[in-house]
N, C-alpha and C positions, 0 to 999 in steps of 0.2 A: 559797254556797260562794265563798270569796275567790279571785279570780284576779288576779294582778298581772303586768303587762308594762310596763316603764318607757317603752316606745315606743308603747303603745296611745294612740290619739287622745284618748280620754277622760282618761287619766292625764296626758298632756301639757297638756291644757286646764285641768285642776284636780286636781293631785296630792294636795292636803292630806287629803281624806277617805280616800284609799287609804293614805296614811302612817299615819293614825289607826287604820285597821283592821289594818294590819300590826303596829303597836305593841301593839294589844290582843290579837290572835288569832294572829299568826304573826311574832314578833320576828325569827326566822331563817327566811326564806321561800326555798324552793328554786324557782328558775325553770327548769323543765325545758327550755324552748325554747332557752335560752342556756347551759345546764349551769353555773349559777352560783347563789350565795346572795345574798339581799338582807337586810341588817341595818337595822333601823328604830329601835332604842332607843339613846339617846345613850351610855350606859355601855358597851354592846357595841361600838359604833363606835369609841369612845375607846380601849378596850382593844386592839382589833384594830389600830388605827392606830399604837399605841405598841409593838406586839409585832413587832419586826423579826426575831426568831428564827424565828417560824412563818409570818409574812405579809410579803411583799416588795413593794416598789414597782417593782421592775425589770420586772415583767410588765405594768405599766400602772397608771394612776391615773384614767383617764377611762372613761366607758361605751363610747366608741368603741374603746378599747383592750382593756378587760376583758370587756365583754359581747358586742358585735358582732364584735370583733377585726378591724375594717376599717381601723383606724388603727395604723400601726407604732409601736412603742415606741422612742423615741430617747433618748439619754443627756442628759436635761435635769434640772435641779435637782429638779423634783417627781417624777421617776421614777428616783431614785437612792436607795440605802440607805447607812447608815453602814458603813464610815468615809468612803467617797467623798463622800457627801452632806455630811457634816460639814466636810470640807476645802473643798469648793466653796462651801458656805454661808458659811464664815469669810471668803472672799474678798469676797463682795458684802455681807455684813452691815453693815460700816461705812457703806455708801452709803445705808442706810435707817434709821440711828440718828436720834434726835430732833435732834441738832445740825445734821446735814446737811439734814434736812427743814425745820427752822426757817429755814435760809438761802434756801430756795426759796419760802417762804410768801408773800412779797410778789408774786412772779411768779404764784403760784397765785391770789391774790386778784384780780390784774389780769385773768387769764384768765377767772375766773368772771364778773367784771363785763362783759367783752366778750361772753361767751356769753349773759348775762342781758339785755343791753341790747335786742337786737332782739325778744326774747320779751316784755319789758315793753312795748315799743312796740306789739306786736300785741295784748297784753292776755290772751293765752292761750298755753299751751305744754305739751308733753309733758316733764315734768320729768326723766324718765330719758333719753328719746331725744334731746331737744333740748339738755339741759344736762349731766346727771350723766355719761352715757356719753362725751360729747365732752370733758368736763373730765378724767375719769379717764385717758383715753388721752394727754392733754397732760401731765398730772402724771407719768405713766409715762415720757414722753419726757424730762422734766426729770430724773427720778431715774435713768434708765438711761443717758442721754447720747445721745439721738437728736434730730435737728433738730425744733424745734417746728413748723416749716413743714410737716412731714410728718404732723402729727397727724390731719388730716382724712382723708388717704389711708389711714393705719393704722386709723382708726376704721371706714372702709368695709370694709377687709379683715376686721376682727374681726366685723363684723355679717354679712358674707357667710359666714364660717366657721361661725357659730353659727345661721345660718338653716336651719331644718328643712323638708324636703319631707314633707308628710303622707303621701305615697305611698312613702316610703323610710324605712328604719331607718338611724340613724347619720348620717354626714356626707353631704351632697349632693354632686353632681358639681361645682357651683360652689364649694362649701365646700372641696373638695380643691384647686381652682384657686387659691382665696384663700390656702390654707395654703402652696402652692408659691410664690406671689408673696411671702408674708411671709418664707419661708425665704431666697429669693433676695435680698430687701431686707436682711435681717439680715446675710447673708454679705458683701454689698457694704459695709455699714457697718463690719464687722469688718476687711475688707481696708483700708479707708481709715484706720482707727485704727492698724493695724499698720504701714502705710506712713509715717504721720506721728503718732506717739504724742502724745496731748494731755496725759497725766498728770492729767486732770481727776478730781475726787472722785466719779465716777459709776460705775455698774455695768459698762457696756461697756468703758471704759478699764481698769478694775480687772481684769476677766476677761481682756482681751487681754494684760495685763502679767503675769498669774499663770503660774506653772509648777507643775503638780501631778504628782507622780510622774514 
């Protein structure tokens, strides 16, 4: 008999066989423990994600919000529905168009070289932990408008937030602490931008300058 719990140790360790069983035998699986449904087939997920009339993002988009309900839902872009989502998305969309991203490509190549150099010298690396994760947070800094020097600090916060305690469901106590630190950090950057607007073509300056409703 199929039993699925997204937080079960065996599922976290290797979820793919469970997903295959769900797709084959229970494409819409009711998880009584959390009073929610798990969809496993692409077409069903696509249709639900696109149906803003019957399904809403304002109740959460992450498992910690929807399933365990231990993370409050805040008004961020990924937890908003149209038309509010569409208005906010229009503000930041230009910051992620190919033209803007091409402009930061030389910096990204330089950053990649700096991250790869010590790994090549060692002759071995964790391509995700040592390179990709660190590169992605630095690219995010460039696109959003945060100091590159803060990249390593932000990387540590993200790792702490997503680090799971096998004895707990959802976010760990240290994960909560990391999220609080991230919130305080972002608020400080917003205050700086509002005190001295830069007008830069990045997401943070664009959001600080926008007036919605």
